[in-house]
Backbone as CSV, one residue per row, in Angstrom:
resi,resn,N_x,N_y,N_z,CA_x,CA_y,CA_z,C_x,C_y,C_z
1,MET,7.963,2.277,19.875,6.565,2.031,19.722,6.000,0.755,19.583
2,GLY,4.867,0.502,19.973,4.311,-0.854,20.128,3.767,-1.401,19.006
3,SER,2.771,-0.453,17.913,2.131,-0.774,17.090,2.962,-1.037,15.748
4,LYS,2.736,-1.843,15.052,3.297,-2.301,13.785,3.021,-1.083,12.559
5,ILE,3.963,-0.534,12.068,3.754,0.394,11.018,4.251,-0.087,9.642
6,ILE,3.106,0.124,8.643,2.962,-0.409,7.190,2.877,1.088,6.485
7,VAL,4.042,0.988,5.708,3.871,2.397,4.688,3.701,1.721,3.563
8,PHE,2.972,2.358,2.655,2.661,2.144,0.963,3.509,3.308,0.589
9,ALA,4.334,2.921,-0.387,5.148,3.794,-1.043,5.836,3.470,-2.467
10,ASN,5.483,4.542,-3.141,6.288,4.031,-4.673,6.609,5.597,-5.063
11,GLU,7.776,5.941,-5.670,7.675,7.268,-6.275,7.166,7.787,-7.685
12,LYS,6.202,6.566,-8.039,5.477,6.893,-9.159,3.911,6.660,-8.989
13,GLY,3.186,7.690,-9.231,1.579,7.803,-9.032,0.994,6.652,-9.902
14,GLY,-0.403,6.250,-9.533,-1.067,5.384,-10.272,-0.652,3.885,-9.886
15,THR,0.076,3.719,-9.155,0.244,2.263,-8.786,-0.671,1.407,-7.918
16,GLY,-1.572,2.203,-7.561,-2.734,1.551,-6.578,-2.529,1.627,-5.204
17,LYS,-1.710,2.339,-4.632,-1.019,2.594,-3.386,-2.201,2.547,-2.446
18,SER,-3.087,3.715,-2.375,-4.439,4.220,-1.744,-5.383,3.052,-1.615
19,THR,-5.565,2.436,-2.866,-6.743,1.369,-2.793,-6.110,0.167,-1.949
20,LEU,-5.015,-0.147,-2.109,-4.183,-1.385,-1.492,-4.459,-1.169,-0.061
21,ALA,-3.790,0.014,0.504,-3.687,0.525,1.737,-5.232,0.537,2.310
22,MET,-6.070,1.033,1.658,-7.493,1.098,2.246,-7.933,-0.583,2.441
23,HIS,-7.567,-1.494,1.602,-8.085,-2.908,1.563,-7.448,-3.406,2.841
24,VAL,-5.896,-3.178,3.096,-5.410,-3.891,4.142,-5.732,-3.074,5.619
25,ILE,-6.344,-1.929,5.590,-7.003,-1.176,6.619,-8.282,-1.858,7.328
26,VAL,-8.891,-2.289,6.072,-10.265,-2.733,6.661,-10.379,-4.179,6.758
27,ALA,-9.159,-4.854,6.032,-8.816,-6.195,6.548,-8.259,-6.409,8.209
28,LEU,-7.609,-5.633,8.484,-6.986,-5.501,9.863,-8.132,-5.203,10.769
29,LEU,-9.247,-4.332,10.327,-10.031,-3.685,11.362,-11.051,-4.878,11.626
30,ARG,-11.333,-5.563,10.369,-12.185,-6.848,10.487,-11.776,-7.925,11.437
31,GLN,-10.251,-7.863,11.524,-9.567,-8.912,12.413,-9.778,-8.549,13.786
32,GLY,-10.142,-7.678,14.119,-10.454,-6.973,15.243,-8.889,-6.159,16.009
33,LYS,-8.480,-5.715,14.894,-7.327,-4.762,15.326,-7.586,-3.367,15.218
34,LYS,-6.925,-2.661,16.066,-6.889,-1.238,16.313,-6.261,-0.582,15.304
35,VAL,-6.802,0.423,14.274,-6.031,0.622,13.002,-5.931,2.124,13.273
36,ALA,-4.787,2.732,12.931,-4.297,4.422,12.745,-4.106,4.484,11.270
37,SER,-4.665,5.482,10.494,-4.122,5.700,9.396,-3.757,7.304,9.019
38,PHE,-2.766,7.220,8.189,-2.175,8.539,7.699,-2.046,8.899,6.314
39,ASP,-2.701,9.671,5.581,-2.636,10.114,4.100,-1.492,11.358,4.309
40,LEU,-0.107,11.168,3.646,0.546,12.169,3.424,0.598,12.720,2.071
41,ASP,-0.535,12.684,1.610,-0.698,13.303,0.213,-1.884,14.135,0.152
42,PRO,-1.752,15.240,0.952,-3.175,16.031,0.956,-3.746,16.486,-0.403
43,HIS,-3.006,16.705,-1.298,-3.229,17.503,-2.572,-3.923,16.203,-3.442
44,GLN,-3.659,15.069,-3.404,-4.299,14.008,-4.056,-5.298,13.508,-3.038
45,GLY,-4.951,12.988,-1.744,-5.811,12.705,-0.744,-6.773,11.398,-1.109
46,THR,-6.294,10.658,-2.263,-7.130,9.457,-2.445,-7.897,8.819,-1.024
47,LEU,-6.578,8.435,-0.299,-7.156,7.659,0.904,-8.057,8.292,1.839
48,SER,-7.888,9.577,1.983,-8.673,10.308,2.705,-9.828,10.488,2.124
49,HIS,-10.382,10.413,0.662,-11.556,10.603,0.118,-12.190,9.180,0.139
50,TYR,-11.155,8.150,0.323,-11.876,6.844,0.211,-12.583,6.751,1.554
51,LEU,-11.888,7.003,2.383,-12.412,7.107,3.994,-13.753,7.862,4.284
52,SER,-13.710,9.127,3.362,-14.773,10.194,3.634,-16.064,9.406,2.709
53,ASN,-15.670,8.910,1.817,-16.940,8.223,1.012,-17.756,6.924,1.804
54,ARG,-16.448,6.383,2.670,-17.053,5.154,3.570,-18.148,5.566,4.701
55,GLU,-17.552,6.850,5.113,-18.402,7.402,6.316,-19.817,7.830,5.852
56,SER,-19.562,8.695,4.613,-20.859,8.969,4.101,-21.969,7.913,3.502
57,PHE,-21.437,6.722,3.158,-22.220,5.772,2.836,-22.427,4.743,4.161
58,SER,-21.754,4.972,5.135,-22.347,4.058,6.409,-23.653,4.880,7.044
59,LYS,-23.318,6.384,7.210,-24.708,6.990,7.603,-25.692,6.808,6.644
60,HIS,-25.628,7.033,5.605,-26.748,6.947,4.460,-27.382,5.673,4.500
61,MET,-26.659,4.546,4.930,-27.321,3.046,5.120,-27.671,2.824,6.510
62,GLY,-27.201,3.678,7.240,-27.486,3.237,8.752,-26.782,2.088,9.338
63,LEU,-25.892,1.718,8.592,-24.893,0.653,8.735,-23.280,0.887,9.126
64,PRO,-23.274,0.653,10.510,-21.785,0.730,10.915,-20.483,0.342,10.545
65,LEU,-19.769,0.614,9.648,-18.632,0.084,9.074,-17.350,0.332,9.832
66,PRO,-16.618,-0.719,10.183,-15.325,-0.277,10.789,-14.290,0.641,10.066
67,SER,-13.839,1.718,10.525,-13.024,2.652,9.920,-11.785,3.065,10.976
68,PRO,-10.822,3.429,10.479,-9.466,3.587,11.241,-9.678,4.862,11.790
69,LYS,-8.763,5.312,12.975,-8.602,6.709,13.683,-7.872,7.339,12.328
70,HIS,-8.344,8.184,11.454,-7.542,8.822,10.248,-7.015,10.280,10.528
71,THR,-5.920,10.514,9.953,-5.424,11.804,9.947,-4.742,12.214,8.489
72,CYS,-5.332,13.186,8.008,-4.839,13.617,6.601,-3.883,14.838,7.023
73,TRP,-2.794,14.547,6.478,-1.504,15.505,6.949,-1.799,17.167,5.954
74,SER,-1.387,17.664,6.808,-1.815,19.248,6.057,-0.782,20.177,6.378
75,ASP,-0.371,21.332,5.584,0.606,22.367,6.239,0.466,22.725,7.697
76,ASP,-0.857,22.765,8.140,-1.520,23.334,9.326,-0.861,22.536,10.256
77,ILE,-0.914,21.156,10.037,-0.657,20.068,10.892,1.019,20.154,11.100
78,ALA,1.568,20.313,9.696,2.890,20.198,9.627,3.641,21.304,10.572
79,SER,2.917,22.504,10.382,3.232,23.673,11.056,3.670,23.543,12.838
80,ILE,2.906,22.610,13.220,2.985,22.414,14.735,3.521,20.825,14.987
81,TYR,3.330,19.815,14.248,3.696,18.506,14.666,4.643,17.962,13.671
82,THR,5.615,16.839,14.161,6.231,16.153,13.055,5.635,14.879,12.834
83,ILE,5.718,14.140,11.448,4.992,13.088,11.223,5.446,11.969,12.374
84,LYS,6.778,12.002,12.670,7.025,10.733,13.716,6.397,11.347,15.195
85,GLY,6.212,12.361,15.652,5.480,12.702,16.604,4.035,12.010,16.804
86,GLN,3.521,12.510,15.534,2.223,11.902,15.476,1.937,10.488,15.203
87,VAL,2.962,9.769,14.614,2.659,8.646,14.459,3.168,7.692,16.046
88,GLU,4.076,8.321,16.610,4.337,7.899,18.053,3.121,7.978,19.075
89,LYS,2.450,8.963,18.630,1.039,9.323,19.636,0.191,8.452,19.298
90,ALA,-0.177,8.242,17.901,-0.879,7.273,17.465,-0.723,5.647,18.075
91,SER,0.588,5.394,18.175,0.627,4.080,18.456,0.455,3.627,19.833
92,ALA,0.090,4.540,20.623,-0.019,4.046,22.009,-1.565,3.592,21.921
93,ASP,-2.337,3.914,20.980,-3.740,3.303,21.062,-4.150,2.548,19.675
94,SER,-3.014,1.983,19.098,-3.104,1.332,17.924,-2.377,-0.098,17.979
95,ASP,-3.042,-0.975,17.200,-2.155,-2.345,16.943,-1.318,-2.230,15.655
96,TYR,-2.120,-1.331,14.680,-1.242,-1.247,13.407,-1.560,0.316,13.019
97,ILE,-0.255,0.933,12.460,-0.605,2.009,11.704,-0.129,2.026,10.270
98,VAL,-1.076,2.345,9.519,-0.877,2.206,8.247,-1.002,3.671,7.621
99,ILE,0.068,4.064,6.619,0.534,5.245,6.054,0.538,5.182,4.453
100,ASP,-0.138,5.837,3.836,-0.276,6.129,2.488,0.601,7.327,2.035
101,THR,1.376,7.284,1.083,2.728,8.367,0.765,2.050,8.921,-0.830
102,PRO,2.807,9.990,-0.996,2.568,10.497,-2.261,3.342,9.628,-3.296
103,GLY,2.948,9.584,-4.385,3.327,8.951,-5.771,4.395,9.749,-6.510
104,ALA,5.376,10.315,-5.536,6.681,11.127,-5.966,7.482,11.108,-4.910
105,LYS,8.756,11.529,-5.039,9.817,11.430,-4.018,9.573,12.612,-3.212
106,SER,9.330,12.502,-1.860,9.411,13.605,-0.780,10.118,13.354,0.530
107,ASP,10.508,14.352,1.112,10.893,14.138,2.259,9.906,13.464,3.273
108,LEU,8.951,13.890,3.272,7.851,13.350,4.151,7.572,11.805,4.059
109,ALA,7.689,11.462,2.588,7.630,9.752,2.785,8.575,9.215,3.149
110,GLN,9.861,9.959,2.810,11.139,8.995,3.603,11.094,9.265,4.958
111,GLN,10.579,10.003,5.453,10.601,9.953,7.075,9.655,8.687,7.749
112,ALA,8.479,8.680,6.603,7.521,7.352,7.127,8.183,6.009,6.730
113,MET,8.931,6.284,5.659,9.585,4.881,5.448,10.803,4.530,6.431
114,ILE,11.356,5.339,6.819,12.286,5.307,8.117,11.928,4.521,9.135
115,MET,10.515,5.040,9.565,9.437,4.377,10.708,8.970,2.952,10.291
116,ALA,9.033,2.586,9.191,8.380,1.482,8.810,8.731,0.101,9.218
117,ASP,7.914,-0.701,9.625,8.318,-2.251,10.059,8.343,-2.835,8.651
118,THR,7.173,-2.640,8.083,6.878,-3.173,6.648,6.461,-1.976,5.470
119,LEU,7.406,-1.929,4.559,7.138,-1.424,3.427,6.593,-1.730,2.303
120,VAL,5.616,-1.368,1.654,4.745,-2.111,0.491,4.817,-1.169,-0.854
121,THR,5.425,-1.992,-1.792,5.381,-1.078,-2.993,4.641,-1.881,-4.075
122,PRO,3.379,-1.564,-4.379,2.524,-1.580,-5.531,3.243,-1.341,-6.770
123,LEU,3.467,-2.127,-7.644,3.933,-1.985,-9.049,2.918,-2.635,-10.275
124,ASN,2.426,-1.564,-10.700,1.710,-2.037,-12.056,2.573,-3.030,-13.048
125,ASP,1.863,-4.024,-13.560,2.707,-5.198,-14.226,3.143,-4.730,-15.549
126,SER,4.108,-3.658,-15.489,4.594,-3.039,-16.774,5.852,-2.668,-16.937
127,LEU,6.645,-2.824,-17.765,8.139,-2.596,-17.908,8.428,-0.732,-17.327
128,VAL,7.186,-0.155,-17.892,7.097,1.253,-17.582,7.301,1.525,-16.123
129,ASP,6.646,0.762,-15.216,6.435,0.941,-13.862,7.805,0.190,-13.180
130,LEU,8.454,-0.549,-13.893,9.386,-1.354,-13.314,10.539,-0.369,-13.338
131,ASP,10.595,0.599,-14.201,11.621,1.681,-14.066,12.104,2.077,-13.138
132,VAL,10.960,2.315,-12.063,11.441,3.051,-10.547,12.055,2.368,-9.785
133,LEU,12.315,0.878,-10.071,12.979,-0.226,-9.139,14.365,-0.368,-9.912
134,ALA,14.497,-0.485,-11.427,15.542,-1.060,-11.988,15.676,-0.468,-13.167
135,THR,16.743,-0.518,-13.870,17.201,0.085,-15.179,17.083,-1.501,-16.008
136,VAL,16.666,-1.729,-17.156,16.727,-3.038,-17.523,17.260,-3.041,-18.964
137,ASP,17.745,-4.116,-19.445,18.250,-4.223,-20.841,16.933,-5.178,-21.231
138,THR,16.130,-4.645,-22.147,15.001,-5.389,-22.580,15.559,-6.632,-23.558
139,ASN,16.327,-6.261,-24.249,16.909,-7.253,-25.580,17.442,-8.387,-24.684
140,LEU,18.142,-8.348,-23.778,18.753,-9.531,-22.846,17.945,-9.992,-21.908
141,ILE,16.879,-9.277,-21.596,15.896,-9.510,-20.338,16.696,-9.553,-18.967
142,LYS,17.298,-8.588,-18.822,18.183,-8.604,-17.658,18.455,-7.119,-16.975
143,ILE,18.519,-7.307,-15.839,19.007,-5.959,-14.977,20.083,-5.440,-14.921
144,LYS,20.068,-4.251,-15.396,21.165,-3.629,-15.215,21.583,-2.920,-14.015
145,GLY,20.926,-2.539,-13.325,21.044,-1.682,-11.886,20.082,-1.181,-11.244
146,PRO,19.905,-1.087,-10.025,19.094,-0.551,-9.520,18.648,0.962,-9.826
147,SER,17.339,1.257,-9.964,16.996,2.563,-10.241,16.966,3.474,-9.065
148,HIS,16.171,4.649,-9.454,15.973,5.538,-8.175,14.933,5.326,-6.993
149,PHE,14.072,4.870,-7.087,13.275,4.488,-5.667,14.191,3.251,-5.283
150,ALA,14.575,2.382,-5.739,15.230,1.242,-5.152,16.435,1.964,-4.253
151,GLN,17.011,2.936,-4.655,18.136,3.720,-4.280,17.655,4.531,-2.978
152,THR,16.300,4.797,-3.092,15.778,5.698,-1.904,15.721,4.475,-0.748
153,VAL,15.025,3.222,-0.928,14.830,2.379,-0.164,16.479,2.167,0.530
154,TRP,17.074,1.722,-0.288,18.637,1.697,0.212,19.065,2.542,1.242
155,SER,19.013,3.925,0.842,19.382,4.917,1.810,18.500,4.883,3.255
156,THR,17.224,4.570,3.284,16.158,4.528,4.197,16.526,3.252,5.205
157,ARG,17.089,2.221,4.647,17.643,1.105,5.211,18.843,1.422,6.184
158,GLN,19.719,2.215,5.458,20.808,2.510,5.920,20.611,3.408,7.403
159,GLN,19.730,4.277,7.329,19.236,5.214,8.226,18.623,4.347,9.273
160,ARG,17.927,3.218,9.004,17.361,2.631,10.093,18.415,2.041,10.870
161,MET,19.622,1.437,10.221,20.603,1.080,10.619,21.328,1.840,11.827
162,LEU,21.652,3.140,11.339,22.458,3.988,12.108,21.203,4.204,13.351
163,GLU,20.073,4.447,12.994,19.156,4.365,14.478,18.922,3.052,15.107
164,ARG,19.511,2.257,14.917,19.397,0.953,15.522,18.123,0.049,15.382
165,LYS,17.381,0.561,14.485,16.064,0.130,14.239,16.264,-1.563,13.664
166,PRO,15.178,-2.196,13.641,15.404,-3.668,13.185,15.237,-3.731,11.751
167,PRO,15.588,-4.756,11.040,15.440,-4.259,9.480,13.955,-4.392,8.906
168,MET,13.862,-3.743,8.051,12.725,-3.493,7.452,12.158,-4.408,6.452
169,ASN,10.955,-5.013,6.444,10.370,-6.096,5.698,9.796,-5.078,4.503
170,TRP,10.602,-5.470,3.376,10.158,-4.655,1.857,9.209,-5.824,1.134
171,VAL,8.220,-5.282,0.739,7.288,-6.126,0.004,6.998,-5.481,-1.439
172,VAL,7.173,-6.015,-2.486,6.693,-5.582,-3.588,5.556,-6.343,-4.224
173,VAL,4.396,-5.862,-4.532,3.256,-6.663,-5.039,2.806,-6.082,-6.310
174,ARG,3.000,-7.197,-7.029,2.666,-6.845,-8.659,1.287,-6.410,-8.873
175,ASN,0.748,-5.511,-9.096,-0.697,-4.918,-9.240,-1.185,-4.926,-10.802
176,ARG,-2.545,-5.076,-10.746,-3.433,-4.869,-12.081,-3.053,-5.858,-12.880
177,LEU,-2.835,-7.200,-12.399,-2.248,-8.155,-13.160,-3.431,-8.444,-14.183
178,LEU,-3.087,-8.774,-15.522,-4.257,-9.347,-16.568,-4.361,-10.844,-16.222
179,TYR,-5.445,-11.218,-16.967,-6.030,-12.841,-16.708,-5.259,-13.450,-17.775
180,THR,-4.860,-13.012,-19.001,-4.161,-13.682,-19.721,-2.718,-13.588,-19.856
181,LYS,-1.989,-14.502,-20.069,-0.571,-14.364,-19.987,-0.003,-13.646,-21.243
182,SER,1.001,-13.113,-21.174,1.540,-12.347,-21.936,3.017,-12.412,-21.920
183,LYS,3.634,-11.768,-22.945,5.371,-11.860,-23.096,5.759,-10.617,-22.071
184,ASN,4.911,-9.759,-21.935,5.361,-8.600,-20.952,5.288,-9.207,-19.466
185,SER,4.188,-10.229,-19.046,4.210,-10.650,-17.859,5.140,-11.776,-17.485
186,GLN,5.409,-12.337,-18.594,6.565,-13.395,-18.500,7.894,-12.845,-18.177
187,MET,8.111,-11.465,-18.947,9.319,-10.858,-18.760,9.211,-10.183,-17.481
188,MET,8.127,-9.636,-16.987,8.222,-9.219,-15.616,8.388,-9.975,-14.222
189,SER,7.934,-11.408,-14.681,8.104,-12.619,-13.770,9.941,-12.708,-13.406
190,VAL,10.403,-12.641,-14.766,11.937,-13.215,-14.715,12.540,-12.234,-14.190
191,LEU,12.439,-10.539,-14.646,13.136,-9.405,-14.080,12.805,-9.411,-12.458
192,LEU,11.732,-9.490,-11.913,11.371,-9.075,-10.771,11.773,-10.171,-9.522
193,ASN,11.643,-11.400,-10.189,12.477,-12.647,-9.585,13.904,-12.218,-9.445
194,ALA,14.564,-12.134,-10.281,16.375,-11.619,-10.327,16.164,-10.419,-9.527
195,LEU,15.583,-9.134,-9.413,15.576,-8.062,-9.044,15.585,-8.270,-7.318
196,SER,14.619,-9.164,-6.902,14.170,-9.478,-5.301,15.350,-9.753,-4.948
197,ARG,16.213,-10.950,-5.555,17.363,-11.178,-4.913,18.528,-10.653,-4.886
198,ARG,18.416,-9.634,-5.663,19.579,-8.448,-5.997,19.373,-7.188,-4.894
199,ILE,18.335,-6.767,-4.476,18.037,-5.854,-4.006,17.403,-6.031,-2.482
200,HIS,16.758,-7.382,-2.477,16.484,-7.845,-1.370,14.926,-7.350,-0.913
201,PHE,13.968,-7.884,-1.538,12.554,-7.454,-1.263,11.728,-8.980,-1.473
202,ASN,10.628,-9.094,-0.843,9.985,-10.259,-0.826,8.511,-9.994,-1.796
203,LEU,8.501,-10.885,-2.823,7.581,-10.451,-3.978,6.397,-11.290,-3.834
204,VAL,5.388,-10.351,-3.937,4.100,-11.029,-3.627,3.409,-11.497,-4.717
205,GLY,2.591,-12.553,-4.999,2.041,-12.874,-6.545,1.430,-11.995,-7.179
206,GLY,0.536,-10.954,-6.427,0.087,-10.049,-7.105,-1.480,-9.744,-7.110
207,ILE,-2.163,-8.692,-7.494,-3.358,-8.241,-7.420,-3.784,-8.260,-8.820
208,SER,-5.164,-8.761,-9.298,-5.523,-8.702,-10.622,-6.263,-7.478,-10.889
209,ASP,-6.389,-6.942,-12.052,-6.973,-5.996,-12.423,-8.553,-6.185,-12.795
210,ARG,-9.147,-5.650,-11.849,-10.781,-5.920,-11.534,-11.780,-4.396,-11.768
211,VAL,-12.654,-4.417,-12.372,-13.746,-3.410,-12.366,-13.981,-3.160,-10.979
212,ILE,-14.027,-4.262,-10.265,-15.020,-3.761,-8.818,-14.359,-3.035,-8.210
213,TYR,-12.944,-2.942,-8.308,-12.444,-2.155,-7.110,-12.708,-0.592,-7.691
214,ARG,-12.857,-0.234,-8.779,-13.256,1.168,-9.152,-14.497,1.412,-8.835
215,GLU,-15.650,0.364,-8.931,-17.013,0.364,-8.671,-16.978,0.687,-6.953
216,LEU,-16.366,-0.190,-6.081,-16.387,0.254,-4.577,-15.715,1.594,-4.065
217,PHE,-14.980,2.095,-4.612,-14.412,3.517,-4.257,-15.516,4.484,-3.821
218,PRO,-16.284,4.743,-4.780,-17.510,5.796,-4.510,-18.169,5.526,-3.057
219,LYS,-18.314,4.202,-2.737,-19.219,4.020,-1.436,-18.192,3.746,-0.231
220,GLY,-17.020,3.846,-0.488,-15.796,3.796,0.477,-15.674,2.159,0.901
221,LEU,-16.045,1.351,0.016,-16.229,-0.057,0.564,-14.774,-0.975,-0.116
222,THR,-14.501,-2.098,0.520,-13.544,-2.898,0.043,-13.851,-4.151,-0.267
223,MET,-13.304,-5.201,-0.661,-13.474,-6.652,-0.861,-13.844,-7.168,0.330
224,MET,-13.212,-6.783,1.502,-13.394,-7.190,3.013,-14.765,-7.088,3.321
225,ASP,-15.435,-6.075,2.703,-16.843,-5.846,3.179,-17.795,-6.781,2.529
226,LEU,-17.638,-7.613,1.701,-18.572,-8.577,0.759,-19.717,-9.123,1.387
227,LYS,-19.155,-9.581,2.666,-20.432,-10.560,3.627,-21.082,-9.631,4.383
228,GLU,-20.794,-8.265,4.564,-21.614,-7.532,5.415,-23.018,-7.488,5.477
229,ASN,-23.797,-7.699,6.380,-25.049,-7.821,6.234,-25.697,-6.632,6.063
230,GLY,-26.579,-6.230,4.976,-27.263,-5.143,4.468,-26.753,-4.510,3.405
231,LEU,-25.465,-5.017,2.900,-24.844,-4.483,1.800,-25.335,-5.512,0.628
232,ASN,-25.696,-4.630,-0.613,-26.143,-5.295,-1.752,-24.746,-5.475,-2.553
233,LEU,-23.733,-6.086,-2.202,-22.714,-6.189,-2.948,-22.670,-7.573,-3.714
234,PRO,-21.956,-7.497,-5.003,-21.619,-8.925,-5.597,-21.043,-10.204,-4.940
235,SER,-21.409,-11.051,-5.156,-20.750,-12.339,-4.610,-20.638,-13.253,-5.750
236,SER,-19.257,-13.434,-6.042,-19.072,-14.353,-7.213,-17.663,-15.045,-7.067
237,VAL,-17.303,-15.814,-7.817,-16.006,-16.752,-7.772,-14.832,-15.710,-7.816
238,SER,-14.981,-14.592,-8.974,-14.352,-13.464,-9.137,-14.011,-12.404,-7.821
239,ALA,-14.838,-12.485,-7.373,-15.045,-11.343,-6.202,-14.474,-12.214,-4.821
240,GLY,-14.319,-13.391,-4.795,-14.076,-14.282,-3.520,-12.301,-14.489,-3.935
241,THR,-12.243,-14.645,-5.368,-10.636,-14.757,-5.441,-10.065,-13.492,-5.364
242,ALA,-10.578,-12.334,-5.745,-9.875,-11.023,-5.355,-9.686,-10.644,-4.037
243,LYS,-10.699,-11.211,-3.019,-10.403,-10.808,-1.584,-9.354,-11.907,-1.077
244,GLN,-9.197,-12.983,-1.718,-8.310,-13.826,-1.233,-6.875,-13.449,-1.555
245,GLU,-6.720,-12.482,-2.708,-5.598,-11.929,-3.361,-5.063,-10.941,-1.943
246,VAL,-5.753,-10.146,-1.672,-5.714,-9.162,-0.776,-5.262,-9.807,0.732
247,LEU,-5.953,-11.017,1.012,-5.552,-11.613,2.415,-4.207,-12.247,2.082
248,THR,-3.804,-12.558,1.008,-2.407,-12.914,0.664,-1.406,-12.085,1.076
249,LEU,-1.757,-11.217,0.313,-0.896,-9.665,0.641,-0.687,-9.486,2.105
250,LEU,-1.863,-9.658,2.685,-1.927,-9.133,4.229,-0.986,-10.249,5.013
251,GLU,-1.016,-11.699,4.528,-0.027,-12.403,5.442,1.397,-12.112,5.126
252,SER,1.759,-11.531,4.038,3.203,-11.186,3.713,3.884,-9.896,4.530
253,LEU,2.839,-9.302,5.287,3.066,-7.867,6.028,3.282,-8.301,7.245
């Protein structure tokens, strides 16, 4: 396959996979790339709803906004096609394929991860969320061992090796960072840096927690749309910083 495949996955819901996937999609489109996207969580369907909101807002405003060729996976599609087959088909006319997976363990998500050139795992900046990657001794601030999702990624890497695929780039991005430093944030930094060396992932600085992300969803907009002519979007130092955080993530992919 000629296109680069980016998969957003975490076996815990509510970590911001769909929002970050949408921002990466639009950033790539605005760089002139051809992008196909897949939503493998039809029950929640956050990425599909985000793109539907974008289409509706675009028509309402009479303003063409770049969007990917999108597929929301369903039982009807699965009864005819395999995800691998559909991704291979989309690859023929795409520079990038971005896949959003359910916030739970699933065979479909693991199939997507095996195809990933880059796996992106957003992680809320909390010891509760860190539990999907590692078991932690909080008294000693020490990693005791990899947890269930890290083991899933290890299995995926082994499968890729058996299929003679190149190594997968695993990126863990700290999401919803608070503006103020806290004991929890400092502990997360220590633990994630230690864990990145142990189970081999690239740790990205992070995405700050900003209200604007929740305000943009109903219109299907992203930080990448801030300078679009005809849009009345906030332009501030904070918004500019948020956009740069997404671009920093994009550089790591």
